[in-house]
N, C-alpha and C positions, 0 to 999 in steps of 0.2 A: 461182480462187474460184468457188464455186457460189452462185448467186442463188436464194433461195427466195421465190416470188411467188404467194401468201404464206400461211403458216399463220394469220396474224392477220386476214386479210380476203380477199375474193374479187376480186383485181385483174383477171382476165380479164372478169368479169361487169360490174364497175362502174367500173374505172379503166384500161381498155385504151388509150384515147387518151392519157392522162397517161403511161402506161408507155412507149408508143412515142415520145412527145416526149422523154422522158428518155433513151431509147436513142439517139435522134438527137443529143441534146445531149452524151451521153457520160458523164453522171454524175447522181446524185440525192443528196438529203439525207434521212436517216432519224434521228429521235430515239430514244434509248434508252427503251424503254417503262417502265423503272424510274426514269429520271432525264431528264425532258424537256429539260433544259438541255444535256445531252450529245448533240451532233449528230455523226453519222458522215457523211462524204462518201464515197459509194460510186462507184468508178470502173467504169463500164459498158462501156468499150471492149472490143471482142471479144478483144483480146490479154490482157485481165485477167480475162475471164469464161470459164471453161471450159464451164459448163453453166447453164441456167436450168430450174428446176422450177416449173411452174405448178400451183397447187392451186385447184380450182374446182368449182362446181356448174352453171355455165353459161358456157362459153367462147365462145359465139356472137359477142359483140362483138369478140373478139380475132381471130377467124378471118380477116377481111380483111387483117390485118397480117402474117400468118404468112409469106407470100411475101417480104415486105420483110425480116422478121427473119432468114429463112434466107439471103437474098442478102447480108445484112450479115455473114454468117459465124457466126451464133449457133446453137448446138445447144440443144435443149430437149426436154422431155417433159412429159406432163400426168398429174397425179393427179386423176381426174375422179370425183367422188362422185355416185352415182345410187342413192338409197334407195327412191324411190317410196313415201314415207310419206304418210299422210293429211294434208290441208292444215292440220289443227289443229297439226301439228308443223312443217310446211314451207309457210307461208302464201303466200310471195311468189315461189316458183319457177315457171317455165313449166310447162305441162301435160306429163305424162310422154311423150306422143308427140313433142312438140317436143324434149324433152331427148334422147330416143333418136335422133331425126333428127340432132341436133347431134353426138351421140357418133359416129354412123356417118360423118357428113361429115368430122369431124375425123380419124378413123382413115383414111379414104380419102385425105385430103390429105397426111398426114404419115407414115402407116404405123402399123399396129396395135401394132407393137412399142414405139411411143412414147406409147401411151395405156394407162394403168392404171386399171382400174375399182375404185373404192372402194365397198364396201357397208359403210358406216361412219357412225355406230356402230350396233351391233345394239341396238335399243331395244325393251324388253319392256314392254307395257302392256295394258290391257283392249282396246284397239283395234288393237294390233300384237302379238298373241299368237303362239304357236309356229305355229299353222296359217296365220296371216296371212303370216308369214315364209316358210313352205314354198311357198305359192302365189306369193308375190312373187318369190322366188328363181327359181322355174321360169319365170315370165313374163320376168324380166330376162335370165336366161341365154340363153334362146332368141333374144333380140334383140341382146344385147351380146357374147356369147361370140365370134362371128367377127370382132369389131372391137377386141379387147383383147389385151394381152400376158399379164397375170395379174390376180388379184383380191387386194385388200388389205381386211382387215376388223379390227374390234375390238369389244369389249363396251363399252357406254356406261359412262363413268366418272362417279362421283357427285360432280360439282363443285357446291358449295353454290348458286351463282347459278342455274345451269341447272336443277338439281333443284327449287329453289323455284319456278321458272317452270313446270316440268312439273306440280308439285303444284297450282298454281293453275288447271290445266286440268280439274280435277275438275268444274267447273261445265259443262264441255262433254262430260262422260261419260268422261273419261280417268282411269283408276285405275292407279297403279303398285303392283305386287305387292311383298311383303316381299323384302328383299335376298337371302335364301336361295333363294327361289323364282325370283327374277330370274336368279341365277347358273345354277341348274339348267336353266331354259328357254333361256338364252343359249347354254349348252354344247350343247344339243340343236340349236339353230339352226346353230351353228358346224359341228357334225358333218354336218348335212344339206347345208350349203353346200359343204363340202369334197367330199362324196360326189357331189353333182350336178355340181360343176365338173369333176370327173375325167371325167365322161361327155363333156365338151366339150374334153378334153385341156388343161384349165387348172389351174394350181397356185394354191392359196390361201396367202397370207402374212398373218401377224398384224401389227398395229401396236401397239407398246408394251404387249404382254401378257406376263405372267410365264410362265416355262417350265412351271410346274405346271398352269397353266390349259390349256395345249395338250397335256398328256400324254394319249396315246391317240388324238389327233386327227391326221388327215392334213393338218396345217397347219404350215407352216414359220415359225419365229420370224423376222419380217421386219425390213427396214430400208427405209423409204420413200425415203430417199436412200441408195442402196446402191452401193458401189463395184464390186461384182461385176456387178450389172445394168448399170451405166454402162459398164463395160469391155466387156461382151458386145454392147450395142446401139450404143455410140458409139465403141468402140475407144479409149477414154481410160483412161489409167492414173492413177487418182486416189489419192493417198497422203496422206490427211489423217485426223486422229483423230476419235473420236466427238464429237459436238456436246455440250459440257458444259452448255449452257443448256437442253437437253431433259430430259425425265423419265428416271429411272434405267433403266426398262425400254425406253426408246426406243433403237434401235440406229443411228439416222441419223448419218452423218458430218457434219462441220462445214459450215455454210452461212451465208450472210448474208441474213436476212429483211428485206425492204424494205417491209413493210406496217405498218399501224397498227391497233391494236385499236379496237373501237367504230366501225367504218366500213362494215360489211357490211349490206346492206339486205334480205337474204333472210329475216330474221326467224325463223330456225329456233329452236324453243323449247329444243332440247338443246344449243345452241351454247355453248362455253366462252369464245369470243373476243369476245363481245358482252355487256357487262354490262347495257346499256340500249338497247333499240331506238329509243327517243326520242333518245338521245344519238347513236346511229348516224346517224339521219336529219339531226340538226343538223350533225354533222360532215361528212356528205356535201354539205350545202348550202354549207359553207365551202370545199369543195374546188374548186380550179381546175386544169385540165389544164396551165396555163401555169406553175404553181409548181414549184420543184425538189423540194419535199416533198409528200407526199400531202395534208397538211392546211395547209401554209403555205409561204411563200417564206422560206427561211432564208438569212441572210448566210453566206458561206463562212467557217467558223471559222478562227481562228488555229491553228497546229499543236498548241499545248498545250491548246486548247479542244475539239478534235474529232479524229476519227480518219479517215485515208484508208484504207479497208478494202481 
């Protein structure tokens, strides 16, 4: 089994202590996001977990635990998003110098082959126009390229909730261009990212983009949880199907996500996983690292009521 920790929230940033207590306990409980009464009991013993994929914008709180995680026999890698967007979009992230320091420290601890830099999503606006991205890409490549395996990127997807949040930023001078211009500008940024990455001997992979979007670009249609990458880096032969719960254009193989929506405190305005930042704060206050679930202590369900994943 592959553990995804997590597409739904930033576990390394906000729930590292809870995660490690669950590792020591050997299991955790996670509700189905579509049916909160359906509880899965997830076996975290190393014999049952082939790999852990961490998704994060700030893994610093998890770094002190990595030695223990490795000594317990767990294999893992990081999908580490570094966008360096204006604070109007990413209000609660550490300053960029601190994020870069953490990125470099993480790569030095575990090896750059286990750290993937996500420049994701590419967000086009009046304050993050094409020229902003060009300068930003150069700035970040210079500092991150020696510490990463490859780059993953995607164009911002028009989710209703996050797009409405972005439109409300007009009072802060943020204007979103028409969708046709957004696509043109995004493709220009993708092309530039791929060209500049090549100067650092880095390949760019897409995340859940259609083949026609990538046509003519030196960007590989990617899989963020990719059996080829896993085989190359960890010498694991993972033979599982595509994850049916992900979008059609997502190539990721099957994994078990252990997070919960509306629990991340970064407050990123483009985020699809947080409907309400107020709700995220309330949920975080409910959280206890002693609970077997991220938001609650769940009674272990009877076999017919839950699933041992």
